[in-house]
C-alpha positions in Angstrom: -14.0 -15.9 12.2 -15.7 -12.8 11.1 -18.8 -11.8 13.2 -21.4 -10.0 11.0 -23.7 -9.5 14.0 -23.6 -5.9 15.1 -21.9 -4.5 12.1 -23.3 -1.7 10.2 -25.1 -2.5 6.9 -22.2 -1.0 4.8 -19.5 -3.0 6.7 -21.6 -6.3 6.4 -21.8 -5.7 2.6 -18.1 -5.1 2.4 -17.3 -8.2 4.4 -19.6 -10.5 2.5 -18.4 -8.9 -0.7 -14.7 -9.7 0.1 -15.7 -13.3 1.0 -17.4 -13.7 -2.4 -14.2 -12.4 -4.2 -12.2 -15.0 -2.2 -14.6 -17.8 -3.2 -14.7 -16.8 -6.9 -10.8 -16.6 -6.9 -10.6 -20.0 -5.4 -13.1 -21.4 -7.8 -11.3 -20.0 -10.8 -8.0 -21.3 -9.7 -9.5 -24.7 -9.3 -10.9 -24.7 -12.7 -7.5 -23.8 -14.1 -6.2 -27.1 -12.6 -8.9 -29.2 -14.3 -8.8 -29.8 -18.0 -11.1 -31.9 -20.1 -8.9 -34.6 -21.4 -11.5 -36.8 -23.0 -10.9 -37.4 -26.6 -13.9 -37.8 -28.9 -13.3 -41.5 -29.3 -13.1 -42.1 -25.5 -15.9 -39.9 -24.2 -18.9 -41.8 -22.9 -22.4 -40.1 -23.0 -21.9 -38.2 -19.7 -25.6 -37.5 -19.4 -26.6 -41.2 -19.9 -29.2 -42.6 -17.6 -28.3 -45.9 -15.9 -31.0 -45.6 -13.2 -29.1 -43.3 -10.9 -30.6 -40.0 -11.7 -33.0 -37.6 -10.0 -35.2 -35.1 -11.6 -37.0 -34.9 -14.8 -35.4 -36.7 -17.8 -36.6 -33.7 -19.8 -34.7 -31.2 -17.8 -32.5 -29.1 -20.2 -29.4 -29.4 -18.0 -27.8 -32.3 -16.2 -25.4 -32.0 -13.3 -23.1 -35.1 -12.7 -21.4 -35.8 -9.4 -18.4 -38.0 -9.2 -18.2 -38.9 -5.5 -17.0 -41.3 -2.8 -19.3 -42.1 0.3 -16.2 -41.9 2.6 -15.2 -38.4 1.5 -15.7 -35.7 4.0 -16.1 -33.0 1.3 -18.7 -35.2 -0.4 -20.7 -35.4 2.9 -20.5 -31.6 3.1 -21.9 -31.1 -0.4 -24.7 -33.7 0.4 -25.7 -31.8 3.6 -25.1 -28.3 2.8 -25.3 -27.7 -1.0 -27.2 -30.5 -2.4 -30.6 -29.5 -0.6 -30.4 -26.1 -2.2 -29.6 -27.4 -5.6 -32.5 -29.9 -5.3 -35.0 -27.2 -4.1 -34.0 -24.5 -6.8 -33.3 -26.6 -9.8 -34.0 -30.4 -9.5 -37.6 -30.2 -8.0 -38.5 -27.4 -10.4 -37.6 -29.5 -13.5 -34.7 -27.4 -14.6 -31.7 -29.8 -13.7 -31.5 -33.5 -13.7 -28.9 -34.8 -11.2 -26.8 -38.0 -11.8 -24.4 -39.7 -9.5 -21.2 -41.5 -10.5 -19.0 -43.5 -8.3 -15.4 -42.4 -7.7 -14.0 -44.5 -4.8 -10.6 -43.0 -4.0 -9.1 -46.4 -3.1 -9.3 -49.6 -5.1 -10.6 -51.6 -2.1 -12.1 -50.9 1.4 -15.2 -49.0 2.5 -15.5 -46.5 -0.3 -15.9 -49.4 -2.9 -18.0 -51.4 -0.6 -20.4 -48.5 0.0 -20.7 -48.0 -3.8 -21.6 -51.7 -4.1 -24.2 -51.4 -1.3 -25.9 -48.6 -3.0 -26.1 -50.5 -6.3 -27.2 -53.7 -4.6 -30.0 -51.7 -2.9 -30.8 -50.3 -6.5 -31.4 -54.0 -7.5 -34.4 -53.7 -5.2 -35.5 -50.2 -6.3 -33.9 -48.4 -3.4 -30.7 -46.9 -4.8 -31.3 -43.3 -3.7 -32.7 -44.4 -0.3 -29.4 -46.3 0.4 -27.4 -43.5 -1.1 -28.9 -41.0 1.2 -28.4 -43.2 4.3 -24.8 -43.9 3.4 -24.1 -40.1 3.2 -26.0 -39.5 6.5 -24.1 -42.2 8.4 -21.3 -40.0 9.8 -18.6 -42.0 8.3 -19.6 -45.3 9.7 -19.4 -47.6 6.7 -19.0 -51.3 7.1 -21.0 -54.5 6.2 -22.9 -54.5 9.4 -24.1 -51.0 8.9 -25.1 -51.8 5.3 -27.1 -54.6 6.5 -28.8 -52.4 9.1 -29.6 -49.9 6.4 -31.0 -52.8 4.2 -33.3 -53.8 7.1 -34.5 -50.3 7.8 -35.3 -50.0 4.0 -37.2 -53.4 4.0 -34.9 -54.9 1.5 -34.6 -58.7 1.1 -31.6 -59.1 3.3 -30.5 -62.5 1.8 -30.5 -61.0 -1.7 -28.7 -57.9 -0.5 -26.1 -59.9 1.3 -25.5 -62.2 -1.7 -25.0 -59.1 -3.9 -22.5 -57.5 -1.4 -20.6 -60.9 -1.3 -20.5 -61.3 -5.1 -19.8 -57.6 -5.8 -21.2 -57.7 -9.4 -20.7 -54.0 -9.9 -17.0 -53.6 -9.4 -16.4 -53.2 -13.2 -19.0 -50.5 -13.5 -17.8 -48.6 -10.5 -14.3 -48.4 -11.8 -15.6 -47.3 -15.2 -17.3 -44.4 -13.4 -14.0 -43.6 -11.7 -12.1 -43.8 -14.9 -14.6 -41.4 -16.6 -14.1 -38.9 -13.7 -10.4 -39.2 -13.9 -10.3 -38.7 -17.6 -12.3 -35.6 -17.2 -9.5 -34.3 -15.0 -10.7 -34.9 -11.4 -8.1 -36.1 -9.0 -10.1 -35.8 -5.9 -13.8 -35.9 -4.8 -16.3 -34.6 -5.2 -16.1 -33.4 -8.9 -19.0 -32.1 -11.0 -19.7 -32.0 -14.7 -22.5 -29.7 -16.0 -23.8 -30.6 -19.5 -26.8 -30.2 -21.6 -29.2 -33.2 -21.3 -28.7 -35.0 -24.6 -25.3 -33.3 -25.0 -23.3 -33.5 -28.1 -20.1 -35.5 -27.7 -18.2 -32.5 -29.3 -19.3 -30.2 -26.5 -17.0 -29.9 -23.5 -18.8 -30.1 -20.1 -18.4 -27.4 -17.6 -16.3 -28.8 -14.8 -16.6 -27.8 -11.1 -13.9 -29.4 -8.9 -14.6 -29.7 -5.1 -17.4 -29.0 -2.7 -18.0 -25.5 -4.0 -20.6 -23.2 -2.4 -24.1 -23.2 -3.8 -23.6 -19.7 -5.4 -20.9 -21.2 -7.8 -23.2 -23.9 -9.0 -26.0 -21.4 -9.3 -23.9 -19.1 -11.5 -23.0 -21.9 -13.8 -26.4 -23.5 -14.0 -28.1 -20.3 -14.8 -25.6 -19.4 -17.5 -26.1 -22.8 -19.2 -29.8 -22.6 -18.8 -29.9 -19.1 -20.3 -27.7 -20.4 -23.2 -29.9 -23.5 -23.9 -33.0 -21.3 -23.8 -31.5 -18.7 -26.2 -30.5 -21.4 -28.7 -33.9 -23.0 -28.6 -35.8 -19.8 -29.1 -33.5 -18.7 -31.9 
């Protein structure tokens, strides 16, 4: 690991610059592997609001995450990158953030955690459960879901019944299909669109737990484009 402490200013700049080139190259290669395969007749409104959004509905840009609560890279994004995106763009009203489920397996803890978050959403606590699930260090099972429900003050009987009946299975797999059709084969994956986007406009796709600077570059570019078109 490179140690920047004790380097001259010029050497630090050169080292950081090389790291930036590596990140940019890796990001561009990742983008080449992802294609927008949604046909016009199959594309759902990516920026739709189904109650799982953060930020102002009037934000000009929407960032959609396709994610799995059991995914280590998704946890990394939640802990390291999401707080910076939230502070710089969501809390300022520039970006609206939307979460979509992409359980990597068709059964097991990833699917069960997605159900748990939606069941908490039935009681107005979707994001609170979402955040606790990503902060649970990979401990995802019915017992832990119930403990989170108790901490959040949910009706435990209603929550348990929702987990048992799994009423959101179809919607969860529709989310996953949407992400798959965009070209994502792993998690997390991100789509950046104008809020109220045209169905003919392709989203900007960002595959993987990329560094904040990559999101920043793409968000700023789209914000600038939207602003220019509105002023023009």
